[in-house]
N, C-alpha and C positions, 0 to 999 in steps of 0.2 A: 567514528564511524559508524552508520546507523544501522541497527540489528535487520539487515534481509530476509531473515527468519516471521517478518509482521508482513511479507509479502509474497504473492504466491511466484513457485517457483519461476513459472512462463513469463513473467513481469521483473525478474530478477535486472537484466540486461538493461531495462528500461532506465528501471532506479536507478542504477550507476550512472546510467546515460544523462538522466534529472540530477545527480547529484555534482558528478561535473557542470554542468550548464550551470546551475545555484552558485557552486564554489566562484567559477569564468564571474558570472553578471556582476555576485557579492563583490570581490573583490578589484573589475570595471567600476564599479558602483562607486567604491574608497577613492579610488585614482583617482574616475572626472570629479567629486567631492573636493578632493584635495585642490584639482586644480580649476578649481573655480566654476566647473560643467558642471553648476548641478538640474538643469532639464537632463540631461545624457544621465545622472549619476540615479534620475530620477525612475528615467527611462529604465535603466537595466536593475533599480530594486523593483520596481511591476516585473522585469522578468522573473524575480528572486521569488518573488509571492505565488506568479505564475506554478512556476516549480513546486513551490510546499502543493500549490491546491491541486495539482496531477499529483504528486504522493498521496494526496489524502483520498482521493480516489480510487487508488490502488490496493493503496492497505483494507476500506473498503471496502472491495471486490472480496479482498483475502477474507475478511473478515468475514463476508457472506458466506463466500465459502465454506469457510470451516466450520460456521453456523450450521447450512445443508450437508454440511457431513458427517454431524451429530446427529441430525433432526432422520439422516437416513438409519444411521444406527441403532438409534432407536428402535425405529419401527420394525427394522430387522430383527432386534432383542424380543420386542413385544411376538413378532410372528415368532420363531422361535418360539417363547413361552408358551405360545397359545397351541403351536406342534404337539409339544411335547404334555400340556395338558388331556391332550388329545389322545394325544399312545397313551398317556396312565388309565386314562377313567374305558378307555376298550377292557 
């Protein structure tokens, strides 16, 4: 199972749904291939690829959120440092 912590909490239900869709399309693509229905198999594999693209976008959103949080914490730390220096210089 994919580690859900790489996605925002708000997106995790969607991620689970996408993973279920991935599994379904992968399974049906394999069945179609065995049956010689290669066009249908290809369509399902495109759906598998599309779910990966969506998961990548959701992962990127979490990475951006994490980066913004780190920047905010750095700014807060710098503000606290400046306030402390001001108090000490008085």
